[in-house]
N, C-alpha and C positions, 0 to 999 in steps of 0.2 A: 578503509574503502574510500576512494575519491568520490567527490560529489557527482561528477558526470556518470560514473559507473552506478552510483546509487540511484540517480535519476532514471537511468536506463532500466534498472531492475524494477523501480517503482512503476514505470510505464508498462512493463510486462505484467506487473500485478494489477494495474488498472485495466489492461486488456483482458486479463483472466477474470477479473471481477465483473467487467461489463458483459462477458459471455456466460456468466453464471446466473441462470434464471432464478435460482432460489436465493442467492446471497446478494445480488444487486439491489433488490428492493429493501433489504435489511440495511445495506450501506446508505442508500438514498434516504431512508426513513430516519436513520440515526444521525446523519449529518445535516439533513435538510437540503442537500444538494439535489439539483435536477439533472437530467441527462445532458442538457445543454451545459451545465456547470462542469460535467465530466470532460467534455470536449475543451472547454475554455481552460480548465485547470490542468490539463495535460502538460502545459508548458510552465507551470508554476511550481517551483520546488517545494514551497510550503504546502500546497495542495497535495502534491505527491507524497509528502510526509504524512499527511492525514490518511491517505490510502493505506500506507504501511502501518500507521497506528491502528487502523481498523483491522487490517489483516492479522496483525500480531496479537489481537485480543483472544484468539482461539487457536490452540495448537492444531486442531483438525484442519482449520483453514490454511495454516502455514504448511502443514504436511501436504495437503491437496495441491496448493499452488506450487510448492517446490517440486513435488513429484511430477507435475505436468510440465514444469519449466526446466527440469533437470538440474535443480539448484540444491545446494546444501541447506539443511533446515535452519541454520543460523544466518543465512544470507539476508533475509528480510530485516532482521533486527540490526545487522551491521549496516545495511543500507539506510535504515531509519536514522541511525546515529550520525550518519554523514550528511543528512539533510537538515535544513533550518529547524531549530527547536529540538533536534534529536539528542543533543547533549544535556538537555535539561532533565533533572531527576524528578520523577513523579512518584511519590510514595503513597498515593491514595488509592 
């Protein structure tokens, strides 16, 4: 996946997350981001990567997002790998 395609998908995920009244507070609480940070981070590929990192922590979240966006379930992870820091292996 190309970085520009990955950024577009991550922006879709950010929009989906911002519209999710149950999950948005979890994201904000776990990242320490504010709603203003969401707007500012929308143009930052590293921030968009953190959105996908969060999303891909739970299969149910991936399924819900992909079903709503009409995407294959592996798309968020493929997008994450195309963004800054996505190629790093994390075994913890």
